[in-house]
N, C-alpha and C positions, 0 to 999 in steps of 0.2 A: 470278520475284519471290515467288510464293506458296510455292514450296518453300523459299526462303531464309528467309522469315518463320517458317514452321513449324519449321525447323531451329533457329532462334535461341531460340524460346520453348518447345520441347518439353522435357518432363521425363522422364528415363529411367524406363521402366515398372518396371524391376527395383527402383528406389529408392522406389517408392510403396507405401504400406500402406493397405488398405481402412479407411475411417473413416466410420462413420455419425454422425449428429448426436447420438444418445444416447451413443455411445462418446466423442465429443468432449467432451460435458458431463462424463462421469465422469472422463475424463483431466484436464480442467481442475480439477475438485474435488480430485483427487489431487496435481496438480503445481503449481498456480498459487500464487505467494507470498502472495497476499491471504488464501487459506484458512489457510496456516501462521500468518500474523499474527493472524487471527481466533481460531484455536485457542489461541494463546499468550495472547490477551486473556482467554479463558474460564478458562484455567488460573491466570492471575494473580488473577482474581476468586475462584476457589476457595481460593487461598492467603489472600486477605483474609478469607474466611469462617473459615478455621482460626485466623487471628489474633484474630478477634472471639470465637470460642468459648474461647480461652485465658483469657478473663476469668473463667470458671467455675473454673479450676484454680488450685492454690496456686503461689506464686512462691518459688523456692528460690535463694538467693544465697550465695556464699562470699566473704568478705573477708579479706585478709591485710594487716597493717600493721606498721610498726616505728616506735617512738618512743624517744628518749633525751633526758634532761634532768635537772636537779636542782631543778625546781620542787617545793616541799614538798607541795603538794596532789597533783601527779602522782606523786611517789615514794610518798606515803602510800597513795593509792588503788591504785597498781600493785602494791605489796607485798601489799595485801589480796587483789586478784584473782588474784595469783600464789600465794596461800597461803604466802607467805614472811614474814608479819608476826610479829615476836617481841616479848618484853618490852623488849629493848634499844631497839627503835624508838620507845618512849614517852619516852625520854630527851629532855630539852628541847633539848640541843645538836643531836643528829642530826635531831630533829623539825623544828627551825627551819632548819638548814643541812645537809640531807642530801647525801650524795655522789650524783653523777650515776649514773643506772642505765638499763638497756635495758628495753623492754617489747615483746616480739613477741606480737602479738595475732592470733588466728584466730577468725573468726566464721562460723557457719552460721545463716542467717536464713530462716525460713519465714513468708510472708505469705499470708493467705487472707481474701478478702472474704466476709463473711457475708451482708451485705445492702447493695445499692447502689441501692435504689429502682427496680430494673428497668432500669438503664442498660445493663448487659451484655446482657440479653435483647433490648433494642431495637437494640443495635449488631449482634447476631447476625442479627436480622431484617433490618436494613438491608443487611448483607453478603449475605444470601440474595437480597435484591432486586437487589443489584449483580451477583450471578451470573446471575440471570434476565435482566438488562439485557445482559450480555455474551453470553448465549446467543441473545437476539433479534438482537443486532448480528451475531453469526456467521451466523444464518439469513438476515439481510438481505444480508450479504456474499455468501453462497452464491447467493441468488436473483439478485442483480445480476451475479454472475459468469456464471451460466447464461444470463441475458439477453444479456450481452456475447458469449458464445460463439455463441448463436443468431444474433445480428447478424453476427458475423464469418463464421460458417459459411455462412449464406445469402448474404452478400455475395460470398463466394468462388464459391459455386455460380452465383449470378447472373452473375458475371464470366465464368465458364466457358461458360454458356449464351449470353451475349451475344457471346462470341467465336465460338461455333458459328454464331450467326445472321449475324455479319459474314462468316464464311468462306462461308456459303451465299450471301450477297449477292455476294461476289466471284465465286463460281462462276456465279451467274446472270448477272452482268455480262459475264463472259467468254463465256458462251453467247450473250448479246445481241450481243457484238462479232462473233462468228463469224456470227451470223444477219445482221447488218447488212452484213458484207462479202459474204455470199452474195447478199443482195438488191441490193447495189450492182453486183455482177458481172452480175446479171440486168437491170441498167439501170433498177431501180425505186427506187434510193436514191442519194444524193449523197455526196461525200466529207465534207460537213458532218455528215451523220448518223453516219458512222463516227467522226469526231473527237469528236462529242458523247458517244458511248458510251465512247470512250477516256477522256474527262474523268471520266465517271461511274464507270468502272472504277477510276481513280486514287483517287477519293473513297472508294470502298468499301474499297480496300486501305489507305487511311489509317485508316478505321474499324477494320480488322482489326489494324493495328499498335497503335492506341491501346487496343483491347480486350485485346490480348496483354499489354501492360504493366500494364493494370488488373488482370489476372488474377494477375500476379506480386505486385503490391502487396496484393491481397486475400488471397493465400496467406500472406504475411508477417504481415498483420494477424491472421489466424486463429491462426497459431503464437504470436503474442504473447498472444492471449486464452487460449490453452491453457497458457501458461507453458513453451513449447518453443523451441528454437533457431529463428530466423526462416527458415532455409533448409530446414527439415524438409518433405519431400514427402509428400502424402497423395492417396489415391484416394477422393474424397468420394462416398459411396454413397447418401446420402439425396437423392432427386430434388427438384427445384423444382416441387412440385405443391401445390395448395391443401390446407390442413390442415383436417380435419373437427373441429368443436367443437360441443358442445351449446349450443343457442340459448337461454340463460337470460335472464330479464327483467333489465332494468337495475337495478331496485330490489334484486333478489336479489344481483346482483354487488356492489352498494354495501354491503349488509349483510355479505356474506361478507368484503369487504375490511376493514370496521371491526372484525371479529372476528379476522381472521387476519393482517393486515399487521403486520410487526415494528415499524414506526413507531408504529402504534396501541397495540400492547402496551407499547412502551417508554415512551410518555408516560403511560400508565396506571400503570406501575410507578414512574416518576419522581414522580408525584403521591403514591403510597403512601410512597415514600422520604422525601419532603418532610414528610409527616404524622408519620412515625417520628422524623425529626430534631426536629420541634417537641415531640413527647412526650419525647424525650431531654433537650431543653433544660429542660422543666418539671421533670424528675426531679432536676435539679441543685439544686432548692430543698428536697429532702427529705433526711432524715438518712441517713447511711451507717454501717454497722458493720463493723469488720474485726478480725482476730485475728493476733497475731504471736507466734512462738516463736523464741527466740534461744539458741543454744549457743555459748559463748565459752571459749577457752583463752588464758591469758596466761602468758608465760615470760620469764625474764631472759636465758636463752640460747635459741637457735632451737629446740632440742629438749629442753632440760632446765630444771630449777628453775622449775617453773610449776604452775599449777592450772587447774581448769575450773569453769564455772558455767553456769547456764541461767536463762532468764527467759521467762515467758509473760504475755501482755498482751492485753486486748481494749480497743478504743477506739470511741468514737462521734464522728462528725464531722457537724455540722449547719451548713450555710451559711446564716447569718442575714442577712448583708448584705455585699455586695462592690461597692458603688458602682453599682448598677443594671445591671451588666454582664449578669447572667443574665436580667433582664427584657428587656433589649435583644436578647439572643440569641433569646428566645422570640418576640419581635415579628418579628425577622428571619426566623425559621423559618416564622412564620405567613404572611408575605408570599411566601415561597417556595412555600407550599402554594397560595396564590391564583394565583401565576404558573404553576405546573405545571398547574392546572386550566384556566386560560385557554389554555395551549399545547395541552392535550388537545382542547379545542373547535376550535382552529385546525387541528390536524393532521387531525381527523375531517373537517373541511370540505375540506381540501386533498386528502385521500384520495378523497373522493367525486368531486371534480373530475377527478382523474387517472383514476378508473374510467370516468367518463363520456367523457372524451376517447378513452381506449383502446377503449371499447365502440363509439363512433361511427366511429373509424378502422377498426375491424374490419368494421363494417357497410358502410362506404364501399368498402373493399377487396374485399369479397364482390361487391358490385354492379359494381365496375370490372372484375373478372375476366370476368363475363358479357358486359359491353359489349366488352371487348378481344378475347375469343374470337370474338364475332360479327364484329368488325372485321377480324380476321385472315382469317376465312373469306371475307369479302367482298373483301378486298384480293387474296387468292390467285385468286379467280375473275375479278376484274377484270384481273389481270395475264395470266391465261391468255387472256382475250378479246383484250387489247391485243396480245399476241404474235401471235396468229392474224391479227388485222387488219393488223398491221404487215407480216407476211410476205406478205400479199395486197395491200399497198399502199393499205390503207384508212385507216391512221393514220400520223401522222408520228412521228419519233423522240422528240419532246418528250413526247408522251402516254405512250410506252413507258417512258421514264425516270421520269416522274412516278409511274407505277404501280409501278415497281421501288422507288422511294424510299418510297412509301406502304406497301408491304408490309413493308419493313425496319422502318419506324417502328411499324407495327401489331404486329409480332412483339416488338419491344423493349418496347412499352407493355404487352403481355400478360405478358411476363416480369416487368416491374416491378410490375404489379398482383399477380401471384402472390407475388412477393417481399414486397411490402408487406402482403399478407394474412397471411403467415406471421409477419412481425414484429409485426403488430397483434395477432394471436392470442397471441403470447408476451407482448406488452406488457399485454394484458388479464389474463392469468394473473399477471403480475408485480404489476399494480395491485391485484389481488384477494388477493395474498399466498399464491397457490397454486402458484407456479412451482417445480417440483422436477425431480430427475433422471429421474423416470418420468412426467412430464407428457405428455398426449396431443399437445401442440404439437411434441414432438420426433419424432413419427412421420413 
């Protein structure tokens, strides 16, 4: 049975590639679609900044049009712009009832804003803040991806270690069965003892089977976190051992989080953007000055019988009243500033709570490891004593099996404590905004 189970769940060694936790994180940053999407978001923000800066530059447009008609005003003005007006065109008859004519018009127009009350400057500043927001969102995506890889990687390692514990429990149960059969042959045990151990052995084999399937699922989850095909095989080289971290005070961790967390920076930037939008709305009440230069060519035929002219103009526009819309926009932007500042206080409080939870989880996991290690040592010694006493007829099979089960549970609890400690350390780094591809929690 044991050989069959191992044959089903074994992965060919030649298909496996060594993969440390740090390598897994770097691979995920390179391969995972979420990072590609985040990078595209940053590039989109950069293009919006280019769009905003274009407000400083002149606008150049080319227009081409064709008109035909016998409207006296149209004919008179077209002849003038085509430089085709003669004395005969002053005759009353042709002046009142001219023949239909064509006008092919080409225009080259240059518009340049000279002063817009700082609107373009504020729009550029808002676009820069938008790029910063996208950068922080990319950083948050990277940290969350790293945290997800850590969870998946440690989950796979835990499943592997749990399978090894289950296999050791099967081997121990098989040894107990052999021991019980020898004791029965010596007349010191009954068939009931042997049957009880057979039942225990079946339970351990069930554990082995379940752990084997858990390992396959954990491996697929790791590949999903890495952005790889789910059947990719790995040789996970980072062991499931407690991670060493500097024991910083809780207040220091909270302050670090308020300074470094992407969410904290994002709400601060959002508050600045809201203030810029309010300033932009106020600028709409101020005068704006622009300049236009127009070069025009008008022709009776598409390429002949025409003339050219140019026009330069400067204009002042001052929004004196437009139905209170601008005032309403200023008020709306002011409420957005209040909302952004309130959200900033809310996010700061939520970040502090997350740091505290992660900090306490890490502390609890540290202490659990110490307790679990002592429990494993005690369970191993207890089982050793129980085996000796059973072989000498001083204990019954129930005590032996209880000791076997207690050791299995103690070993699993220790593995889970170490697993939780590593995840808690990563969660604390994530909550503090310091989780990166070179963090100590990846060692």
